C-alpha positions as CSV (number, residue, x, y, z in Angstrom):
1,M,-37.8,6.7,19.1
2,Q,-34.7,6.8,21.3
3,R,-33.8,3.3,20.2
4,R,-33.8,4.5,16.5
5,W,-31.3,7.3,17.4
6,I,-29.0,4.8,19.2
7,V,-29.1,2.5,16.1
8,L,-28.4,5.5,13.8
9,V,-25.5,6.7,15.9
10,L,-24.0,3.2,16.0
11,I,-24.3,3.0,12.2
12,V,-22.7,6.4,11.7
13,V,-19.8,5.5,14.1
14,A,-19.3,2.1,12.5
15,S,-19.3,3.7,9.0
16,L,-16.8,6.4,10.0
17,W,-14.5,3.7,11.5
18,L,-14.7,1.6,8.3
19,V,-13.8,4.6,6.2
20,T,-10.9,5.8,8.4
21,H,-9.5,2.4,9.5
22,P,-10.7,-0.2,6.9
23,P,-9.9,-3.8,7.8
24,R,-7.7,-5.8,5.4
25,F,-10.6,-7.9,4.2
26,V,-12.5,-4.8,3.2
27,L,-9.5,-3.4,1.4
28,N,-9.0,-6.7,-0.4
29,W,-12.6,-6.8,-1.4
30,L,-12.8,-3.1,-2.5
31,K,-9.4,-2.8,-4.2
32,P,-8.4,-6.0,-6.0
33,V,-6.0,-5.7,-8.9
34,D,-5.1,-8.1,-11.7
35,L,-1.9,-9.9,-11.0
36,T,-1.6,-11.6,-14.4
37,N,1.3,-9.2,-15.0
38,P,2.2,-7.9,-11.5
39,V,5.2,-5.8,-12.7
40,Q,3.0,-3.8,-15.2
41,T,0.2,-3.5,-12.6
42,G,2.8,-2.3,-10.0
43,E,4.1,0.3,-12.4
44,Q,0.6,1.6,-13.0
45,L,-0.1,1.7,-9.2
46,V,3.2,3.6,-8.6
47,S,2.0,6.1,-11.2
48,D,-1.7,6.2,-9.9
49,Y,-0.6,6.8,-6.3
50,N,2.0,9.3,-7.4
51,C,4.8,7.7,-5.4
52,R,7.5,9.6,-7.4
53,R,6.1,12.8,-6.0
54,C,8.2,12.0,-2.9
55,H,10.4,8.9,-3.8
56,T,13.0,8.3,-6.4
57,I,12.0,5.1,-8.3
58,G,13.7,3.8,-11.3
59,G,16.0,6.9,-11.5
60,T,13.1,9.4,-11.5
61,G,11.2,11.2,-8.9
62,A,11.7,13.5,-5.9
63,I,14.1,13.2,-3.0
64,K,11.7,14.2,-0.2
65,A,11.3,10.6,1.0
66,P,13.6,7.5,1.1
67,D,15.1,6.6,-2.3
68,L,13.6,3.3,-3.4
69,E,16.4,2.3,-5.7
70,N,17.6,-1.2,-4.6
71,V,14.9,-1.3,-1.9
72,T,14.3,-5.0,-2.5
73,N,18.0,-5.6,-1.8
74,R,18.0,-3.6,1.4
75,L,14.7,-4.7,2.9
76,T,12.8,-8.0,3.1
77,V,9.5,-8.4,1.4
78,E,7.9,-8.5,4.9
79,E,9.5,-5.2,5.8
80,I,8.4,-3.5,2.6
81,R,4.9,-4.9,3.0
82,A,4.7,-3.6,6.6
83,V,5.6,-0.1,5.6
84,L,3.1,-0.2,2.8
85,I,0.3,-1.4,5.1
86,N,0.9,1.2,7.7
87,P,3.8,3.7,7.3
88,S,3.4,5.3,10.7
89,A,3.5,2.0,12.5
90,E,6.9,1.2,11.0
91,R,8.3,4.7,11.3
92,A,6.9,7.1,13.9
93,N,5.6,10.3,12.6
94,S,6.2,9.2,9.0
95,P,5.0,11.8,6.5
96,M,4.0,9.0,4.1
97,P,0.2,8.8,4.0
98,N,-1.5,5.5,4.5
99,F,-3.0,4.7,1.1
100,F,-4.9,1.7,2.5
101,L,-3.5,-0.6,-0.1
102,S,-5.0,-4.1,-0.7
103,D,-2.8,-7.1,-0.5
104,S,-2.8,-7.5,-4.3
105,E,-1.8,-3.9,-4.7
106,I,1.1,-4.4,-2.3
107,V,2.3,-7.5,-4.2
108,A,2.2,-5.7,-7.5
109,I,4.1,-2.7,-6.2
110,I,6.8,-4.9,-4.7
111,A,7.0,-6.9,-7.9
112,Y,7.6,-3.7,-9.8
113,L,10.3,-2.5,-7.4
114,A,11.9,-5.9,-7.5
115,Q,12.0,-5.9,-11.2
116,L,13.7,-2.5,-11.2
117,D,16.3,-3.9,-8.7
118,G,17.0,-7.0,-10.8
119,N,15.2,-9.3,-8.3
120,E,12.6,-10.7,-10.7
121,D,12.7,-14.1,-8.9
122,L,11.8,-12.6,-5.5
123,P,9.1,-14.8,-4.1
124,L,5.8,-12.9,-3.9
125,E,2.4,-14.1,-2.9
126,V,-0.9,-12.5,-1.8
127,P,-1.3,-13.4,1.9
C-alpha cells in the first residue's frame, strides 16, 4: 500500500514538472506548426499569443514592452530565439510570460518579424 502512494506521488510530481517546465522535445511534439509559409504562420502566432498587447509590431500594438520594429536588424536570430525560449533567463525579472513556444513556432515568429524588417533572406531553420 505504501509503495502505491510513493508511486502516485512520483507520478504527480513528474506531471507537475512537465506542465510547469516542459522540455523542448515535449513542446516540439505537442505544438508543431506548419512551416510551408512561415511568415503567414508567424503572423497568426503573433495574433494568437496576443504579442501586440505589449509590443509594437508592424506599426501597431502597445508600448509596454520593447518595440519590435527592426528587431531582426538589432538582434541576431540566436538572441531573439533565446528571449522567446525563456524571457526571464535573458532579462532578469522580465514581465514577458514564458509561452513555452516550440522550435517551429519560434522559427515562424522570427520569419514574420524578419519579413516586416525587410530581412526575408534571414537564414532560419528549426534546430
